[in-house]
N, C-alpha and C positions, 0 to 999 in steps of 0.2 A: 557439836559436830565441827565447828570451826576450829576448836582447840585440837581435836583429833587430827584434822587435816593439817594443822600447823606442825604437830608432832611427827606426822608422816611426810612432812615437807611437800605436800600436795597443795600448792598455793592457788592453783586454778579453782580447786574445790573449795578452799577456804574463802576465796574471793566471792564465789557464787553464793555461798552461805551468808556471808556478811552483806552482800547486796540486798538479799531478802530482808535481813534485819534492819539495814539502814533505810529501807524504803517504807518503813512502818509509820513515818511521819510523827515521830516522837523524839524526845531527847534521849540519846543513847547513854548507857551507863559508862563509867570510865573504862571498865573492862571491854565492853563492846566497841567503844571508840578506839581503844588500843589494838584490838584484834583486826578491825577494819584497816587501820593504818599499817599494821604488820603485813597483812595480806597484799595490799597494793604496793607497799614498799618492796616486797620480794618479787612481785610480778614485774615491776618496772626495773628494779635493781639489776636483775640478771640480764635483762635485755639492754640496759644502758652499758653494762660491762661488755656484752657481746658486740654492741655497736662500736665501742671504742677500739676493740681489737680489730674489727673489720676495717675501720677507717685507717688504722695504722698499716694494715696489710695493703690496702688500696694505695696509700701514699708511697709505700715501699715499691710496689709494682710500677707506679707512675715514674718514680725516680730511676728505676731500672729500664724504663721504656717498654715494658711488657704489656703493650696495649691490647693484645688478644685476651688477656686475663681480666683486664679492667672492667669490661662490660659485664662479665659474670659477677665480679665482686660488687659492682654498683647495684646490680639487680638484687643481690642478697642483702646489701645494706638497706635498700629501699623496702625490702620485706620486713626487716627489723624495725625500720622507721614507721611503717604502717601499723605494725603491732603496738608499738609504743604510743602512737597517736590514738589508736582505738582505746587502749587501757586508760591513758590520761584523760581523754574526753569522757569516758564512762564515769570515772571517779569525780571529775569536775562537775558533771551533770548531777550526780548524787549530792555533792556538797551544796551546790546552788539550790537544788530543788527540795531536798529532804533533810539536810542537816543544819545549815545556817538558819533557815526560817524557824526551826524548832529548838534552837540552842538557847537555853536560859542562863546557864552558869557562865561566869567570866572565862573559866578555863576552856569550856567547850567553844565559845566564840573565838577565842584566840587560836585554839587548836585548829579549827576548820578554816579560818582565814589563812593561817600559816600553810595548811595543806594545799589550799588553792594557789598560794604563791609558789609552793614547791613544784606542783604538777604543771603549772604554766611555765615555770623555769625549765623543766625537763623538755617541754615542747620547743622552747627556744634553742635548745642545744643542737638540734639538727634542722631547724627551719631556716629559711632564707628570705631576704627581701622584706616585703610588707607583712608577711605572715610572722616572721621573726619579731618585727617591731611591735605587732599587735599582741603577741604572746608576752613579750617583755613588759609592755605597758600594763597588761592585766596582772602579771606577776607582781609588778611594783605596787599597783593599787591594793592587791590582796595583802602583801606584806605591810604596807602602810596602815591598812585597816586593822590588822592584828596588833601592830605596834601601838597604835592609838589607844586601844583598849588595855593592852598589857602594861604600858607604862603608868597608867592611872590605877589599875585594879589588881595587879599582881606584883608581889615583892621582887626585887632585883635578883634574888637567889632562886626564884621558882624555876624548875626545869623547863617548863613550857616557854616562859619568857626568855630564858637563856638559849633554848633551842631555836627560837624565832630569831634572836639576834645573830646566832651562828649562821643560819641559812640565809638570812637577809644580807649579812655582810659578804658571804660568798657570792650571792647574786650580784651585788655591786661590783665585786672584784672580777668575776668571770663573765658576766653577761653585759653589764653596763661599762666595763673597762674603767671603773672609777676606784683605783686603789686607795686614794686618800680618804674617800668617803667610807670605803670598806674598813680600813684600819681605824678610823675614828669611831665607827659604830661598834666594832668588835672591842676596842679598848675601853670605851665607855661602859659597855655591858659587863666587861671583865672587872673593871675598877669598882663599879657600883655594887656588884655582887660580893667582891672581896671585902668591901667596907661593911657589908651586912652579913658576913659569913657566920657570925655568932647566932644568927636567927634561924639558921638551917635546921629543919626538922630531920629526925632520923630517917623518916620515910623517903625524903627526897635527897638525902645527902649523897648517895652513890651517883644518881643521875646528874645532879647539879655539878658535882666536882668533876665528873667525866667531861661534861660540856665545857666547863671552865678550862680544862686541859686542852680541849680542841680549839677553843678560842685563842689560848696562848700559843698553841702550835701554829695556827694560821698567822697570827701576828708576827711570829718569828720567820715563817716561810715568806710572807709577803714583803719582808724587808731584807730578804736574802736574794742572791742572783737567780737561784732555781726555785720555782714555786710549784706547789701542788696542793690545792686547798682541801681541807677536810670539812664535811658537812654531815648532818644527821641522816 
C-alpha cells in the first residue's frame, strides 16, 4: 500500500501506512526503512519549500513597507511552521520509541540517528531563542552518535556514511555557522571515499557517486562568494 501511495504521490497516505509498519517494534527491512524515509522526506520537503517562499515574500513586503499584508503573511507562515513541527515531532517520536531501540544492524543504527539529526535540524530552521538552541543541540548529538558508529563500522564509500557526512556538514555550515568545520568534515569524507573508490560495489555505486558530487559541489560553493548548500 505504501508503494502504491508513493506512485500516486499521496504522501500523507504513505506516511500513515508506514507509521503503522514502524510501530511494530521490530527491525524494519531496508525497503521498509527507505519507504518510511521517502514518505516523511516528501511530507517535510514540500512544506520547507513553501516556507522558504513565504519567508521571501514576507521580507519583500517588509522592505516595501506593506505592513497591512505582513500580518496575513505571518499567519500563513505560522500555519506552515505548525505543520512542520507536528510532522517532525511525529517521526522523531517514532525514531526514539520504535526504531532505534530495535535497530540491530549497523546500517539501521546510523540511518536512524542520521534521521534524528535531520529532523531536529529542520525544526531549528524556523525556531528561535532557546527552542532553536535545544533543537540544534539535539541535532548535533544525533549526528555525532551516527558518526561514531559509521566511522567504525561502515566503509568510507558507503552511501549511508556519505549521506551522513553530507547532511552533518550542511548542519555545521547553515545552523552552527561553522564554515571551517563544515568544509573539514565534507573534505575528509570526500577524500576518504575517493581513496577507497575501488571498493565500491555495483549496488551502491550510483548513490555513493551522487553524494560525492554533492559534497564536492558544497565545498566549491562554500569557498565562493555566493553559497547555497545541497543536502540529501
